[in-house]
C-alpha positions in Angstrom: 97.4 134.4 108.0 99.8 136.5 105.8 99.4 135.9 102.0 102.9 134.5 101.6 102.5 132.0 104.4 99.0 131.1 103.1 100.4 130.4 99.6 103.2 128.3 101.0 100.7 126.3 103.1 98.4 125.7 100.1 101.4 124.7 97.9 102.6 122.2 100.5 99.2 120.5 100.9 98.8 120.5 97.1 102.1 118.6 96.8 100.9 116.2 99.5 97.7 115.6 97.7 99.4 115.0 94.3 101.9 112.6 95.9 99.0 110.6 97.5 97.2 110.5 94.2 100.3 109.2 92.4 100.8 106.6 95.1 97.2 105.4 94.8 97.5 105.3 91.0 100.6 103.1 91.2 98.7 100.8 93.6 95.8 100.5 91.2 98.1 99.8 88.3 99.9 97.1 90.2 96.7 95.5 91.5 96.0 94.3 95.0 97.9 91.0 94.7 101.1 92.6 93.7 100.7 95.4 96.2 100.3 92.9 99.1 103.1 90.7 97.8 105.5 93.7 97.8 104.4 94.5 101.4 105.0 90.9 102.6 108.4 90.8 100.9 109.4 94.1 102.4 108.2 93.1 105.8 110.0 89.8 105.6 113.3 91.5 104.7 112.9 94.0 107.6 112.2 91.2 110.1 115.1 89.2 108.8 117.4 92.2 109.1 116.3 93.0 112.6 116.6 89.4 113.7 120.0 89.1 112.2 121.5 92.3 113.5 119.7 93.6 116.5 117.5 91.3 118.6 116.1 87.8 118.4 113.4 86.0 120.3 114.2 82.9 122.3 112.0 80.5 124.3 113.3 78.7 127.4 112.7 75.0 126.7 114.2 73.4 129.8 114.7 73.8 133.6 118.5 74.2 133.5 118.4 78.0 134.3 115.7 77.8 137.1 114.8 79.8 139.0 116.4 82.7 137.1 114.6 81.7 133.9 111.6 79.4 133.8 110.3 77.0 131.2 107.9 79.0 129.1 109.8 82.3 129.4 110.1 84.2 126.1 113.3 86.3 125.8 114.7 89.1 123.7 118.4 88.5 123.0 120.8 91.4 122.3 122.8 90.3 119.3 125.0 93.3 118.7 126.6 93.6 122.1 129.1 90.9 121.5 129.4 91.6 117.8 126.8 90.7 115.2 127.3 87.2 113.8 126.4 87.0 110.1 124.1 84.1 109.0 125.8 80.8 108.5 122.8 79.2 106.8 120.5 80.4 104.1 117.2 78.6 103.3 113.5 78.4 103.7 112.4 79.5 107.2 111.1 76.8 109.5 112.3 74.0 107.2 115.6 72.1 106.6 115.8 73.3 103.0 118.9 75.4 102.6 122.7 75.4 102.7 125.6 76.6 104.9 127.5 79.7 104.0 130.7 81.3 105.3 130.0 83.7 108.2 131.9 86.4 110.0 131.4 88.6 113.1 131.4 92.4 113.3 133.3 94.2 116.1 131.8 93.9 119.5 130.7 96.7 121.9 132.2 94.6 124.7 133.3 91.0 125.4 131.3 88.6 127.5 131.8 88.9 131.2 131.5 86.5 134.1 127.8 86.4 135.2 126.4 87.2 131.7 123.5 85.0 130.6 124.3 84.1 127.0 122.5 82.4 124.1 124.8 80.4 121.9 124.9 77.7 119.3 125.4 74.3 121.0 128.9 73.1 120.2 127.8 69.5 119.7 124.9 70.5 117.4 125.0 74.0 116.1 121.4 73.8 114.8 120.3 74.1 118.5 120.5 77.2 120.6 121.4 76.9 124.3 121.3 79.4 127.1 123.6 79.4 130.1 125.5 81.7 132.5 129.1 82.5 131.7 131.3 81.7 134.8 134.7 81.4 133.3 136.8 83.5 130.7 139.8 82.4 128.8 142.7 81.7 131.1 140.5 81.2 134.2 140.9 78.2 136.5 137.6 76.5 137.1 137.1 74.2 140.0 134.1 72.8 142.0 134.5 71.5 145.5 131.4 70.0 147.2 129.1 71.9 144.9 130.9 75.2 145.5 132.2 76.9 142.4 135.7 78.4 142.5 137.0 80.7 139.8 140.7 81.4 140.0 140.7 79.7 143.5 138.1 82.1 144.8 134.4 81.3 145.6 132.2 82.5 142.7 129.0 83.9 144.2 125.9 81.9 143.2 123.2 83.9 141.4 120.4 85.0 143.7 117.9 82.4 142.2 120.4 79.6 141.6 119.4 76.3 143.2 120.5 72.7 143.9 117.8 70.1 143.5 119.7 67.0 144.4 120.7 66.4 148.1 123.1 63.7 147.0 126.7 64.7 146.6 129.2 62.9 144.4 132.4 62.5 146.3 135.8 63.7 145.3 137.7 61.1 143.3 134.5 59.7 141.7 134.8 60.0 137.9 131.6 60.5 135.9 131.9 59.0 132.4 130.1 61.9 130.6 132.2 64.7 132.2 134.5 66.8 130.0 137.3 67.0 129.7 137.9 63.3 130.6 139.1 62.6 134.1 137.9 66.1 135.3 135.9 64.5 138.1 132.1 64.8 138.5 129.2 67.2 138.8 129.9 68.2 142.4 133.7 67.9 142.5 135.2 69.0 139.3 138.6 70.1 138.0 140.6 72.2 138.3 140.6 73.0 134.5 141.9 76.0 132.7 139.7 77.7 130.1 141.6 77.8 126.8 142.0 80.9 124.7 139.0 81.9 122.7 136.6 79.9 124.9 134.3 80.3 127.9 133.0 78.1 130.7 129.2 78.0 130.9 126.9 76.7 133.7 123.2 76.6 134.4 121.8 78.2 137.5 120.0 74.9 138.3 123.4 73.5 139.1 122.3 69.8 139.7 120.2 69.7 136.5 122.0 71.4 133.7 123.8 70.2 130.6 126.6 72.7 130.6 130.4 72.9 130.1 130.9 70.2 132.7 129.4 67.8 130.2 130.1 69.1 126.7 133.3 71.2 127.2 134.3 74.8 126.6 132.2 77.2 124.5 134.0 78.7 121.5 133.7 82.4 121.1 132.4 82.0 117.6 129.3 80.1 118.8 127.9 83.1 120.8 124.6 84.5 119.5 123.9 87.2 122.1 123.1 88.3 125.6 119.7 87.6 127.1 118.1 91.0 127.7 114.5 90.9 128.8 111.5 88.6 129.3 108.8 89.8 127.0 106.3 87.1 127.7 105.9 84.0 129.9 103.4 81.3 130.5 103.1 78.1 132.5 102.6 75.1 130.2 101.4 73.0 133.1 98.2 75.1 133.5 95.3 74.1 131.1 94.7 76.5 128.2 91.1 77.2 129.2 92.6 79.0 132.3 94.4 81.4 130.0 94.6 84.3 132.4 96.2 82.2 135.0 98.5 80.5 132.5 100.3 83.8 131.8 102.9 84.7 134.3 102.1 88.4 134.4 104.7 89.4 137.0 107.6 88.1 134.8 106.7 90.1 131.7 109.2 93.0 131.1 111.6 91.7 133.7 115.3 92.4 132.9 117.5 89.4 132.9 120.6 89.3 135.2 
């Protein structure tokens, strides 16, 4: 090795060694408790930043999106696609201790589209997150005739894994009391209604067993959290824990959501 290169190499490793020694000296001066405390605080801030701005984990709690999404699926949600929504609550994680704060939304890469599976704050209780498929945009005319969804007077193709679990069919003219808006009809014969500006119409893929826009109304744009991206883990809660290997749905892990 040439003398000049050898000197540069020795100087570099000497600098690395001195830097390491200084770092270790600072750690010794702080003590192990303070060192670990700083690590935990830094990690918490990083996790909070990533969860707020990039992706967030979400667990499927109900059967309303079967068989596209199953109870026990764990999802990653893309939060920046529709524009990052800044926190509207600050407090102690996993508790009710905290307070509401004003929030805003950064510019979106794109707006929600028909067919997107979206996680959002439930309009009737924003402390809960819901997940449904977007079927109607602002200005769209939504109608259901004998369980067939029509968007702008055209049949909206059912998702590949959508299902109908109730063979009974509510007749046209029958008014369910819990349907929104009032007098819009029933689960199987609904509308027509027009989606207002700044709102979306959401439905579950399990069409006969879903609390969706038919029951609680239109989804405001501001309530959207993000787009469901990928299943990173899944397990079947009906299988006993001692059969752990069978409990995990291995074939669903890493599946993209569409």
